[in-house]
mmCIF entry with sequence, helices, sheets and N, C-alpha, C, O atoms, coordinates in Angstrom:
data_MODEL
# 
_entry.id   MODEL 
# 
_entity.id                         1 
_entity.type                       polymer 
_entity.pdbx_number_of_molecules   1 
# 
_entity_poly.entity_id                      1 
_entity_poly.type                           'polypeptide(L)' 
_entity_poly.nstd_linkage                   no 
_entity_poly.nstd_monomer                   no 
_entity_poly.pdbx_seq_one_letter_code       MLLGVCEWLATKTSFTAKNIRIFFVLLVLLAGTGVALYLILWLVKVFSGE 
_entity_poly.pdbx_seq_one_letter_code_can   MLLGVCEWLATKTSFTAKNIRIFFVLLVLLAGTGVALYLILWLVKVFSGE 
_entity_poly.pdbx_strand_id                 A 
# 
loop_
_entity_poly_seq.entity_id 
_entity_poly_seq.num 
_entity_poly_seq.mon_id 
_entity_poly_seq.hetero 
1 1  MET n 
1 2  LEU n 
1 3  LEU n 
1 4  GLY n 
1 5  VAL n 
1 6  CYS n 
1 7  GLU n 
1 8  TRP n 
1 9  LEU n 
1 10 ALA n 
1 11 THR n 
1 12 LYS n 
1 13 THR n 
1 14 SER n 
1 15 PHE n 
1 16 THR n 
1 17 ALA n 
1 18 LYS n 
1 19 ASN n 
1 20 ILE n 
1 21 ARG n 
1 22 ILE n 
1 23 PHE n 
1 24 PHE n 
1 25 VAL n 
1 26 LEU n 
1 27 LEU n 
1 28 VAL n 
1 29 LEU n 
1 30 LEU n 
1 31 ALA n 
1 32 GLY n 
1 33 THR n 
1 34 GLY n 
1 35 VAL n 
1 36 ALA n 
1 37 LEU n 
1 38 TYR n 
1 39 LEU n 
1 40 ILE n 
1 41 LEU n 
1 42 TRP n 
1 43 LEU n 
1 44 VAL n 
1 45 LYS n 
1 46 VAL n 
1 47 PHE n 
1 48 SER n 
1 49 GLY n 
1 50 GLU n 
# 
_struct_asym.id          A 
_struct_asym.entity_id   1 
# 
loop_
_struct_conf.conf_type_id 
_struct_conf.id 
_struct_conf.pdbx_PDB_helix_id 
_struct_conf.beg_label_comp_id 
_struct_conf.beg_label_asym_id 
_struct_conf.beg_label_seq_id 
_struct_conf.pdbx_beg_PDB_ins_code 
_struct_conf.end_label_comp_id 
_struct_conf.end_label_asym_id 
_struct_conf.end_label_seq_id 
_struct_conf.pdbx_end_PDB_ins_code 
_struct_conf.beg_auth_comp_id 
_struct_conf.beg_auth_asym_id 
_struct_conf.beg_auth_seq_id 
_struct_conf.end_auth_comp_id 
_struct_conf.end_auth_asym_id 
_struct_conf.end_auth_seq_id 
_struct_conf.pdbx_PDB_helix_class 
_struct_conf.details 
_struct_conf.pdbx_PDB_helix_length 
HELX_P HELX_P1 AA1 VAL A 5  ? LYS A 12 ? VAL A 5  LYS A 12 1 ? 8  
HELX_P HELX_P2 AA2 ALA A 17 ? LEU A 30 ? ALA A 17 LEU A 30 1 ? 14 
HELX_P HELX_P3 AA3 GLY A 34 ? SER A 48 ? GLY A 34 SER A 48 1 ? 15 
# 
_struct_conf_type.id          HELX_P 
_struct_conf_type.criteria    ? 
_struct_conf_type.reference   ? 
# 
loop_
_atom_site.group_PDB 
_atom_site.id 
_atom_site.type_symbol 
_atom_site.label_atom_id 
_atom_site.label_alt_id 
_atom_site.label_comp_id 
_atom_site.label_asym_id 
_atom_site.label_entity_id 
_atom_site.label_seq_id 
_atom_site.pdbx_PDB_ins_code 
_atom_site.Cartn_x 
_atom_site.Cartn_y 
_atom_site.Cartn_z 
_atom_site.occupancy 
_atom_site.B_iso_or_equiv 
_atom_site.pdbx_formal_charge 
_atom_site.auth_seq_id 
_atom_site.auth_comp_id 
_atom_site.auth_asym_id 
_atom_site.auth_atom_id 
_atom_site.pdbx_PDB_model_num 
ATOM 1   N N  . MET A 1 1  ? 2.404   4.699   5.431   1.00 0.00 ? 1  MET A N  1 
ATOM 2   C CA . MET A 1 1  ? 2.634   5.638   6.333   1.00 0.00 ? 1  MET A CA 1 
ATOM 3   C C  . MET A 1 1  ? 1.607   5.690   7.449   1.00 0.00 ? 1  MET A C  1 
ATOM 4   O O  . MET A 1 1  ? 1.926   5.734   8.637   1.00 0.00 ? 1  MET A O  1 
ATOM 5   N N  . LEU A 1 2  ? 0.388   5.682   7.014   1.00 0.00 ? 2  LEU A N  1 
ATOM 6   C CA . LEU A 1 2  ? -0.634  5.712   8.000   1.00 0.00 ? 2  LEU A CA 1 
ATOM 7   C C  . LEU A 1 2  ? -0.870  4.427   8.632   1.00 0.00 ? 2  LEU A C  1 
ATOM 8   O O  . LEU A 1 2  ? -1.021  4.400   9.853   1.00 0.00 ? 2  LEU A O  1 
ATOM 9   N N  . LEU A 1 3  ? -0.921  3.331   7.931   1.00 0.00 ? 3  LEU A N  1 
ATOM 10  C CA . LEU A 1 3  ? -1.269  2.008   8.512   1.00 0.00 ? 3  LEU A CA 1 
ATOM 11  C C  . LEU A 1 3  ? -0.242  1.049   8.344   1.00 0.00 ? 3  LEU A C  1 
ATOM 12  O O  . LEU A 1 3  ? -0.442  -0.106  8.720   1.00 0.00 ? 3  LEU A O  1 
ATOM 13  N N  . GLY A 1 4  ? 0.972   1.423   7.760   1.00 0.00 ? 4  GLY A N  1 
ATOM 14  C CA . GLY A 1 4  ? 2.074   0.486   7.667   1.00 0.00 ? 4  GLY A CA 1 
ATOM 15  C C  . GLY A 1 4  ? 2.099   -0.370  6.395   1.00 0.00 ? 4  GLY A C  1 
ATOM 16  O O  . GLY A 1 4  ? 2.881   -1.314  6.282   1.00 0.00 ? 4  GLY A O  1 
ATOM 17  N N  . VAL A 1 5  ? 1.111   0.025   5.313   1.00 0.00 ? 5  VAL A N  1 
ATOM 18  C CA . VAL A 1 5  ? 0.977   -0.898  4.251   1.00 0.00 ? 5  VAL A CA 1 
ATOM 19  C C  . VAL A 1 5  ? 2.001   -0.924  3.410   1.00 0.00 ? 5  VAL A C  1 
ATOM 20  O O  . VAL A 1 5  ? 2.332   -2.008  2.931   1.00 0.00 ? 5  VAL A O  1 
ATOM 21  N N  . CYS A 1 6  ? 2.699   0.268   3.066   1.00 0.00 ? 6  CYS A N  1 
ATOM 22  C CA . CYS A 1 6  ? 3.754   0.620   2.196   1.00 0.00 ? 6  CYS A CA 1 
ATOM 23  C C  . CYS A 1 6  ? 5.033   -0.237  2.613   1.00 0.00 ? 6  CYS A C  1 
ATOM 24  O O  . CYS A 1 6  ? 5.648   -0.982  1.850   1.00 0.00 ? 6  CYS A O  1 
ATOM 25  N N  . GLU A 1 7  ? 5.328   -0.004  3.958   1.00 0.00 ? 7  GLU A N  1 
ATOM 26  C CA . GLU A 1 7  ? 6.535   -0.732  4.503   1.00 0.00 ? 7  GLU A CA 1 
ATOM 27  C C  . GLU A 1 7  ? 6.291   -2.196  4.511   1.00 0.00 ? 7  GLU A C  1 
ATOM 28  O O  . GLU A 1 7  ? 7.242   -2.936  4.260   1.00 0.00 ? 7  GLU A O  1 
ATOM 29  N N  . TRP A 1 8  ? 5.202   -2.661  4.753   1.00 0.00 ? 8  TRP A N  1 
ATOM 30  C CA . TRP A 1 8  ? 4.811   -4.229  4.709   1.00 0.00 ? 8  TRP A CA 1 
ATOM 31  C C  . TRP A 1 8  ? 4.986   -4.717  3.174   1.00 0.00 ? 8  TRP A C  1 
ATOM 32  O O  . TRP A 1 8  ? 5.612   -5.733  2.870   1.00 0.00 ? 8  TRP A O  1 
ATOM 33  N N  . LEU A 1 9  ? 4.421   -3.953  2.351   1.00 0.00 ? 9  LEU A N  1 
ATOM 34  C CA . LEU A 1 9  ? 4.435   -4.373  0.884   1.00 0.00 ? 9  LEU A CA 1 
ATOM 35  C C  . LEU A 1 9  ? 5.831   -4.366  0.444   1.00 0.00 ? 9  LEU A C  1 
ATOM 36  O O  . LEU A 1 9  ? 6.255   -5.252  -0.299  1.00 0.00 ? 9  LEU A O  1 
ATOM 37  N N  . ALA A 1 10 ? 6.653   -3.295  0.919   1.00 0.00 ? 10 ALA A N  1 
ATOM 38  C CA . ALA A 1 10 ? 8.017   -3.316  0.459   1.00 0.00 ? 10 ALA A CA 1 
ATOM 39  C C  . ALA A 1 10 ? 8.853   -4.494  0.915   1.00 0.00 ? 10 ALA A C  1 
ATOM 40  O O  . ALA A 1 10 ? 9.785   -4.922  0.234   1.00 0.00 ? 10 ALA A O  1 
ATOM 41  N N  . THR A 1 11 ? 8.510   -4.995  2.049   1.00 0.00 ? 11 THR A N  1 
ATOM 42  C CA . THR A 1 11 ? 9.187   -6.214  2.600   1.00 0.00 ? 11 THR A CA 1 
ATOM 43  C C  . THR A 1 11 ? 8.796   -7.430  1.722   1.00 0.00 ? 11 THR A C  1 
ATOM 44  O O  . THR A 1 11 ? 9.577   -8.365  1.548   1.00 0.00 ? 11 THR A O  1 
ATOM 45  N N  . LYS A 1 12 ? 7.603   -7.385  1.197   1.00 0.00 ? 12 LYS A N  1 
ATOM 46  C CA . LYS A 1 12 ? 7.106   -8.577  0.375   1.00 0.00 ? 12 LYS A CA 1 
ATOM 47  C C  . LYS A 1 12 ? 7.632   -8.526  -1.087  1.00 0.00 ? 12 LYS A C  1 
ATOM 48  O O  . LYS A 1 12 ? 7.704   -9.550  -1.767  1.00 0.00 ? 12 LYS A O  1 
ATOM 49  N N  . THR A 1 13 ? 8.007   -7.271  -1.560  1.00 0.00 ? 13 THR A N  1 
ATOM 50  C CA . THR A 1 13 ? 8.413   -7.153  -2.994  1.00 0.00 ? 13 THR A CA 1 
ATOM 51  C C  . THR A 1 13 ? 9.790   -6.535  -2.969  1.00 0.00 ? 13 THR A C  1 
ATOM 52  O O  . THR A 1 13 ? 10.370  -6.221  -1.929  1.00 0.00 ? 13 THR A O  1 
ATOM 53  N N  . SER A 1 14 ? 10.291  -6.375  -4.236  1.00 0.00 ? 14 SER A N  1 
ATOM 54  C CA . SER A 1 14 ? 11.601  -5.812  -4.376  1.00 0.00 ? 14 SER A CA 1 
ATOM 55  C C  . SER A 1 14 ? 11.483  -4.277  -4.473  1.00 0.00 ? 14 SER A C  1 
ATOM 56  O O  . SER A 1 14 ? 12.527  -3.681  -4.740  1.00 0.00 ? 14 SER A O  1 
ATOM 57  N N  . PHE A 1 15 ? 10.420  -3.593  -4.304  1.00 0.00 ? 15 PHE A N  1 
ATOM 58  C CA . PHE A 1 15 ? 10.226  -2.193  -4.454  1.00 0.00 ? 15 PHE A CA 1 
ATOM 59  C C  . PHE A 1 15 ? 10.588  -1.506  -3.192  1.00 0.00 ? 15 PHE A C  1 
ATOM 60  O O  . PHE A 1 15 ? 10.555  -2.164  -2.152  1.00 0.00 ? 15 PHE A O  1 
ATOM 61  N N  . THR A 1 16 ? 10.930  -0.255  -3.164  1.00 0.00 ? 16 THR A N  1 
ATOM 62  C CA . THR A 1 16 ? 11.119  0.468   -1.896  1.00 0.00 ? 16 THR A CA 1 
ATOM 63  C C  . THR A 1 16 ? 9.748   1.104   -1.507  1.00 0.00 ? 16 THR A C  1 
ATOM 64  O O  . THR A 1 16 ? 8.877   1.345   -2.343  1.00 0.00 ? 16 THR A O  1 
ATOM 65  N N  . ALA A 1 17 ? 9.630   1.349   -0.213  1.00 0.00 ? 17 ALA A N  1 
ATOM 66  C CA . ALA A 1 17 ? 8.487   1.897   0.356   1.00 0.00 ? 17 ALA A CA 1 
ATOM 67  C C  . ALA A 1 17 ? 8.244   3.268   -0.341  1.00 0.00 ? 17 ALA A C  1 
ATOM 68  O O  . ALA A 1 17 ? 7.080   3.608   -0.552  1.00 0.00 ? 17 ALA A O  1 
ATOM 69  N N  . LYS A 1 18 ? 9.182   4.003   -0.678  1.00 0.00 ? 18 LYS A N  1 
ATOM 70  C CA . LYS A 1 18 ? 8.923   5.432   -1.430  1.00 0.00 ? 18 LYS A CA 1 
ATOM 71  C C  . LYS A 1 18 ? 8.249   5.216   -2.655  1.00 0.00 ? 18 LYS A C  1 
ATOM 72  O O  . LYS A 1 18 ? 7.265   5.893   -2.954  1.00 0.00 ? 18 LYS A O  1 
ATOM 73  N N  . ASN A 1 19 ? 8.770   4.189   -3.501  1.00 0.00 ? 19 ASN A N  1 
ATOM 74  C CA . ASN A 1 19 ? 8.190   3.937   -4.793  1.00 0.00 ? 19 ASN A CA 1 
ATOM 75  C C  . ASN A 1 19 ? 6.727   3.394   -4.754  1.00 0.00 ? 19 ASN A C  1 
ATOM 76  O O  . ASN A 1 19 ? 5.911   3.699   -5.625  1.00 0.00 ? 19 ASN A O  1 
ATOM 77  N N  . ILE A 1 20 ? 6.430   2.567   -3.692  1.00 0.00 ? 20 ILE A N  1 
ATOM 78  C CA . ILE A 1 20 ? 5.040   2.195   -3.447  1.00 0.00 ? 20 ILE A CA 1 
ATOM 79  C C  . ILE A 1 20 ? 4.108   3.337   -3.059  1.00 0.00 ? 20 ILE A C  1 
ATOM 80  O O  . ILE A 1 20 ? 2.971   3.407   -3.527  1.00 0.00 ? 20 ILE A O  1 
ATOM 81  N N  . ARG A 1 21 ? 4.626   4.282   -2.152  1.00 0.00 ? 21 ARG A N  1 
ATOM 82  C CA . ARG A 1 21 ? 3.797   5.476   -1.828  1.00 0.00 ? 21 ARG A CA 1 
ATOM 83  C C  . ARG A 1 21 ? 3.533   6.325   -3.053  1.00 0.00 ? 21 ARG A C  1 
ATOM 84  O O  . ARG A 1 21 ? 2.414   6.800   -3.249  1.00 0.00 ? 21 ARG A O  1 
ATOM 85  N N  . ILE A 1 22 ? 4.529   6.519   -3.864  1.00 0.00 ? 22 ILE A N  1 
ATOM 86  C CA . ILE A 1 22 ? 4.282   7.265   -5.055  1.00 0.00 ? 22 ILE A CA 1 
ATOM 87  C C  . ILE A 1 22 ? 3.268   6.655   -5.986  1.00 0.00 ? 22 ILE A C  1 
ATOM 88  O O  . ILE A 1 22 ? 2.464   7.389   -6.562  1.00 0.00 ? 22 ILE A O  1 
ATOM 89  N N  . PHE A 1 23 ? 3.263   5.284   -6.171  1.00 0.00 ? 23 PHE A N  1 
ATOM 90  C CA . PHE A 1 23 ? 2.326   4.507   -6.922  1.00 0.00 ? 23 PHE A CA 1 
ATOM 91  C C  . PHE A 1 23 ? 0.907   4.650   -6.285  1.00 0.00 ? 23 PHE A C  1 
ATOM 92  O O  . PHE A 1 23 ? -0.055  4.843   -7.027  1.00 0.00 ? 23 PHE A O  1 
ATOM 93  N N  . PHE A 1 24 ? 0.761   4.568   -5.044  1.00 0.00 ? 24 PHE A N  1 
ATOM 94  C CA . PHE A 1 24 ? -0.527  4.897   -4.361  1.00 0.00 ? 24 PHE A CA 1 
ATOM 95  C C  . PHE A 1 24 ? -1.098  6.261   -4.649  1.00 0.00 ? 24 PHE A C  1 
ATOM 96  O O  . PHE A 1 24 ? -2.271  6.444   -4.972  1.00 0.00 ? 24 PHE A O  1 
ATOM 97  N N  . VAL A 1 25 ? -0.173  7.226   -4.508  1.00 0.00 ? 25 VAL A N  1 
ATOM 98  C CA . VAL A 1 25 ? -0.640  8.671   -4.778  1.00 0.00 ? 25 VAL A CA 1 
ATOM 99  C C  . VAL A 1 25 ? -1.067  8.861   -6.289  1.00 0.00 ? 25 VAL A C  1 
ATOM 100 O O  . VAL A 1 25 ? -2.038  9.555   -6.591  1.00 0.00 ? 25 VAL A O  1 
ATOM 101 N N  . LEU A 1 26 ? -0.334  8.246   -7.160  1.00 0.00 ? 26 LEU A N  1 
ATOM 102 C CA . LEU A 1 26 ? -0.688  8.289   -8.546  1.00 0.00 ? 26 LEU A CA 1 
ATOM 103 C C  . LEU A 1 26 ? -1.995  7.597   -8.742  1.00 0.00 ? 26 LEU A C  1 
ATOM 104 O O  . LEU A 1 26 ? -2.815  8.117   -9.499  1.00 0.00 ? 26 LEU A O  1 
ATOM 105 N N  . LEU A 1 27 ? -2.271  6.478   -8.137  1.00 0.00 ? 27 LEU A N  1 
ATOM 106 C CA . LEU A 1 27 ? -3.557  5.796   -8.272  1.00 0.00 ? 27 LEU A CA 1 
ATOM 107 C C  . LEU A 1 27 ? -4.701  6.659   -7.765  1.00 0.00 ? 27 LEU A C  1 
ATOM 108 O O  . LEU A 1 27 ? -5.754  6.723   -8.398  1.00 0.00 ? 27 LEU A O  1 
ATOM 109 N N  . VAL A 1 28 ? -4.509  7.319   -6.637  1.00 0.00 ? 28 VAL A N  1 
ATOM 110 C CA . VAL A 1 28 ? -5.473  8.224   -6.052  1.00 0.00 ? 28 VAL A CA 1 
ATOM 111 C C  . VAL A 1 28 ? -5.797  9.437   -6.940  1.00 0.00 ? 28 VAL A C  1 
ATOM 112 O O  . VAL A 1 28 ? -6.945  9.879   -6.979  1.00 0.00 ? 28 VAL A O  1 
ATOM 113 N N  . LEU A 1 29 ? -4.767  9.994   -7.675  1.00 0.00 ? 29 LEU A N  1 
ATOM 114 C CA . LEU A 1 29 ? -5.036  11.102  -8.512  1.00 0.00 ? 29 LEU A CA 1 
ATOM 115 C C  . LEU A 1 29 ? -5.541  10.722  -9.794  1.00 0.00 ? 29 LEU A C  1 
ATOM 116 O O  . LEU A 1 29 ? -6.315  11.488  -10.369 1.00 0.00 ? 29 LEU A O  1 
ATOM 117 N N  . LEU A 1 30 ? -5.167  9.519   -10.373 1.00 0.00 ? 30 LEU A N  1 
ATOM 118 C CA . LEU A 1 30 ? -5.497  9.356   -11.730 1.00 0.00 ? 30 LEU A CA 1 
ATOM 119 C C  . LEU A 1 30 ? -6.845  8.518   -11.752 1.00 0.00 ? 30 LEU A C  1 
ATOM 120 O O  . LEU A 1 30 ? -7.770  8.864   -12.487 1.00 0.00 ? 30 LEU A O  1 
ATOM 121 N N  . ALA A 1 31 ? -6.926  7.479   -10.980 1.00 0.00 ? 31 ALA A N  1 
ATOM 122 C CA . ALA A 1 31 ? -8.045  6.690   -11.069 1.00 0.00 ? 31 ALA A CA 1 
ATOM 123 C C  . ALA A 1 31 ? -8.857  6.582   -9.813  1.00 0.00 ? 31 ALA A C  1 
ATOM 124 O O  . ALA A 1 31 ? -9.911  5.946   -9.856  1.00 0.00 ? 31 ALA A O  1 
ATOM 125 N N  . GLY A 1 32 ? -8.466  7.139   -8.712  1.00 0.00 ? 32 GLY A N  1 
ATOM 126 C CA . GLY A 1 32 ? -9.277  7.140   -7.554  1.00 0.00 ? 32 GLY A CA 1 
ATOM 127 C C  . GLY A 1 32 ? -9.421  5.833   -6.878  1.00 0.00 ? 32 GLY A C  1 
ATOM 128 O O  . GLY A 1 32 ? -10.228 5.719   -5.955  1.00 0.00 ? 32 GLY A O  1 
ATOM 129 N N  . THR A 1 33 ? -8.678  4.818   -7.279  1.00 0.00 ? 33 THR A N  1 
ATOM 130 C CA . THR A 1 33 ? -8.655  3.461   -6.658  1.00 0.00 ? 33 THR A CA 1 
ATOM 131 C C  . THR A 1 33 ? -7.592  3.369   -5.713  1.00 0.00 ? 33 THR A C  1 
ATOM 132 O O  . THR A 1 33 ? -7.634  2.365   -5.002  1.00 0.00 ? 33 THR A O  1 
ATOM 133 N N  . GLY A 1 34 ? -6.674  4.143   -5.529  1.00 0.00 ? 34 GLY A N  1 
ATOM 134 C CA . GLY A 1 34 ? -5.635  4.020   -4.512  1.00 0.00 ? 34 GLY A CA 1 
ATOM 135 C C  . GLY A 1 34 ? -6.027  3.802   -3.150  1.00 0.00 ? 34 GLY A C  1 
ATOM 136 O O  . GLY A 1 34 ? -5.430  2.990   -2.444  1.00 0.00 ? 34 GLY A O  1 
ATOM 137 N N  . VAL A 1 35 ? -7.047  4.518   -2.721  1.00 0.00 ? 35 VAL A N  1 
ATOM 138 C CA . VAL A 1 35 ? -7.569  4.455   -1.356  1.00 0.00 ? 35 VAL A CA 1 
ATOM 139 C C  . VAL A 1 35 ? -8.267  3.100   -1.071  1.00 0.00 ? 35 VAL A C  1 
ATOM 140 O O  . VAL A 1 35 ? -8.029  2.510   -0.017  1.00 0.00 ? 35 VAL A O  1 
ATOM 141 N N  . ALA A 1 36 ? -9.055  2.635   -1.917  1.00 0.00 ? 36 ALA A N  1 
ATOM 142 C CA . ALA A 1 36 ? -9.655  1.322   -1.838  1.00 0.00 ? 36 ALA A CA 1 
ATOM 143 C C  . ALA A 1 36 ? -8.525  0.273   -1.818  1.00 0.00 ? 36 ALA A C  1 
ATOM 144 O O  . ALA A 1 36 ? -8.475  -0.584  -0.936  1.00 0.00 ? 36 ALA A O  1 
ATOM 145 N N  . LEU A 1 37 ? -7.644  0.359   -2.785  1.00 0.00 ? 37 LEU A N  1 
ATOM 146 C CA . LEU A 1 37 ? -6.544  -0.715  -2.725  1.00 0.00 ? 37 LEU A CA 1 
ATOM 147 C C  . LEU A 1 37 ? -5.762  -0.713  -1.461  1.00 0.00 ? 37 LEU A C  1 
ATOM 148 O O  . LEU A 1 37 ? -5.442  -1.762  -0.902  1.00 0.00 ? 37 LEU A O  1 
ATOM 149 N N  . TYR A 1 38 ? -5.435  0.545   -0.982  1.00 0.00 ? 38 TYR A N  1 
ATOM 150 C CA . TYR A 1 38 ? -4.670  0.606   0.264   1.00 0.00 ? 38 TYR A CA 1 
ATOM 151 C C  . TYR A 1 38 ? -5.388  0.031   1.385   1.00 0.00 ? 38 TYR A C  1 
ATOM 152 O O  . TYR A 1 38 ? -4.731  -0.624  2.195   1.00 0.00 ? 38 TYR A O  1 
ATOM 153 N N  . LEU A 1 39 ? -6.756  0.188   1.573   1.00 0.00 ? 39 LEU A N  1 
ATOM 154 C CA . LEU A 1 39 ? -7.576  -0.407  2.521   1.00 0.00 ? 39 LEU A CA 1 
ATOM 155 C C  . LEU A 1 39 ? -7.621  -1.815  2.453   1.00 0.00 ? 39 LEU A C  1 
ATOM 156 O O  . LEU A 1 39 ? -7.463  -2.482  3.475   1.00 0.00 ? 39 LEU A O  1 
ATOM 157 N N  . ILE A 1 40 ? -7.835  -2.372  1.272   1.00 0.00 ? 40 ILE A N  1 
ATOM 158 C CA . ILE A 1 40 ? -7.775  -3.726  1.036   1.00 0.00 ? 40 ILE A CA 1 
ATOM 159 C C  . ILE A 1 40 ? -6.496  -4.491  1.424   1.00 0.00 ? 40 ILE A C  1 
ATOM 160 O O  . ILE A 1 40 ? -6.512  -5.592  1.974   1.00 0.00 ? 40 ILE A O  1 
ATOM 161 N N  . LEU A 1 41 ? -5.410  -3.821  1.095   1.00 0.00 ? 41 LEU A N  1 
ATOM 162 C CA . LEU A 1 41 ? -4.017  -4.359  1.551   1.00 0.00 ? 41 LEU A CA 1 
ATOM 163 C C  . LEU A 1 41 ? -3.915  -4.274  3.012   1.00 0.00 ? 41 LEU A C  1 
ATOM 164 O O  . LEU A 1 41 ? -3.324  -5.182  3.597   1.00 0.00 ? 41 LEU A O  1 
ATOM 165 N N  . TRP A 1 42 ? -4.441  -3.248  3.709   1.00 0.00 ? 42 TRP A N  1 
ATOM 166 C CA . TRP A 1 42 ? -4.439  -3.076  5.017   1.00 0.00 ? 42 TRP A CA 1 
ATOM 167 C C  . TRP A 1 42 ? -5.040  -4.341  5.723   1.00 0.00 ? 42 TRP A C  1 
ATOM 168 O O  . TRP A 1 42 ? -4.420  -4.969  6.581   1.00 0.00 ? 42 TRP A O  1 
ATOM 169 N N  . LEU A 1 43 ? -6.375  -4.681  5.266   1.00 0.00 ? 43 LEU A N  1 
ATOM 170 C CA . LEU A 1 43 ? -6.981  -5.728  5.775   1.00 0.00 ? 43 LEU A CA 1 
ATOM 171 C C  . LEU A 1 43 ? -6.300  -7.074  5.561   1.00 0.00 ? 43 LEU A C  1 
ATOM 172 O O  . LEU A 1 43 ? -6.433  -7.971  6.394   1.00 0.00 ? 43 LEU A O  1 
ATOM 173 N N  . VAL A 1 44 ? -5.548  -7.233  4.417   1.00 0.00 ? 44 VAL A N  1 
ATOM 174 C CA . VAL A 1 44 ? -4.778  -8.475  4.177   1.00 0.00 ? 44 VAL A CA 1 
ATOM 175 C C  . VAL A 1 44 ? -3.677  -8.491  5.196   1.00 0.00 ? 44 VAL A C  1 
ATOM 176 O O  . VAL A 1 44 ? -3.437  -9.505  5.853   1.00 0.00 ? 44 VAL A O  1 
ATOM 177 N N  . LYS A 1 45 ? -3.082  -7.499  5.315   1.00 0.00 ? 45 LYS A N  1 
ATOM 178 C CA . LYS A 1 45 ? -1.957  -7.341  6.355   1.00 0.00 ? 45 LYS A CA 1 
ATOM 179 C C  . LYS A 1 45 ? -2.441  -7.710  7.788   1.00 0.00 ? 45 LYS A C  1 
ATOM 180 O O  . LYS A 1 45 ? -1.826  -8.509  8.494   1.00 0.00 ? 45 LYS A O  1 
ATOM 181 N N  . VAL A 1 46 ? -3.471  -7.139  8.135   1.00 0.00 ? 46 VAL A N  1 
ATOM 182 C CA . VAL A 1 46 ? -4.026  -7.376  9.542   1.00 0.00 ? 46 VAL A CA 1 
ATOM 183 C C  . VAL A 1 46 ? -4.463  -8.789  9.756   1.00 0.00 ? 46 VAL A C  1 
ATOM 184 O O  . VAL A 1 46 ? -4.182  -9.374  10.802  1.00 0.00 ? 46 VAL A O  1 
ATOM 185 N N  . PHE A 1 47 ? -5.124  -9.338  8.820   1.00 0.00 ? 47 PHE A N  1 
ATOM 186 C CA . PHE A 1 47 ? -5.667  -10.704 8.928   1.00 0.00 ? 47 PHE A CA 1 
ATOM 187 C C  . PHE A 1 47 ? -4.759  -11.752 8.658   1.00 0.00 ? 47 PHE A C  1 
ATOM 188 O O  . PHE A 1 47 ? -5.046  -12.898 9.004   1.00 0.00 ? 47 PHE A O  1 
ATOM 189 N N  . SER A 1 48 ? -3.512  -11.451 7.980   1.00 0.00 ? 48 SER A N  1 
ATOM 190 C CA . SER A 1 48 ? -2.469  -12.357 7.804   1.00 0.00 ? 48 SER A CA 1 
ATOM 191 C C  . SER A 1 48 ? -1.652  -12.684 9.019   1.00 0.00 ? 48 SER A C  1 
ATOM 192 O O  . SER A 1 48 ? -0.962  -13.701 9.101   1.00 0.00 ? 48 SER A O  1 
ATOM 193 N N  . GLY A 1 49 ? -1.752  -11.841 9.893   1.00 0.00 ? 49 GLY A N  1 
ATOM 194 C CA . GLY A 1 49 ? -0.933  -11.945 11.196  1.00 0.00 ? 49 GLY A CA 1 
ATOM 195 C C  . GLY A 1 49 ? 0.374   -11.526 11.188  1.00 0.00 ? 49 GLY A C  1 
ATOM 196 O O  . GLY A 1 49 ? 1.154   -11.992 12.019  1.00 0.00 ? 49 GLY A O  1 
ATOM 197 N N  . GLU A 1 50 ? 0.792   -10.586 10.244  1.00 0.00 ? 50 GLU A N  1 
ATOM 198 C CA . GLU A 1 50 ? 2.056   -9.963  10.146  1.00 0.00 ? 50 GLU A CA 1 
ATOM 199 C C  . GLU A 1 50 ? 2.031   -8.631  10.656  1.00 0.00 ? 50 GLU A C  1 
ATOM 200 O O  . GLU A 1 50 ? 3.054   -7.947  10.645  1.00 0.00 ? 50 GLU A O  1 
# 
């Protein structure tokens, strides 16, 4: 939603963007790793040229 990671990841997998967003929110609330994972995936998205 902020950086387009969920939509990008949805095109790469068979999950919907809504399900991926829910997963990230749960990771942030439960383990606190969702933000770091989101930023890492954003970097992968940016540097992969897509």
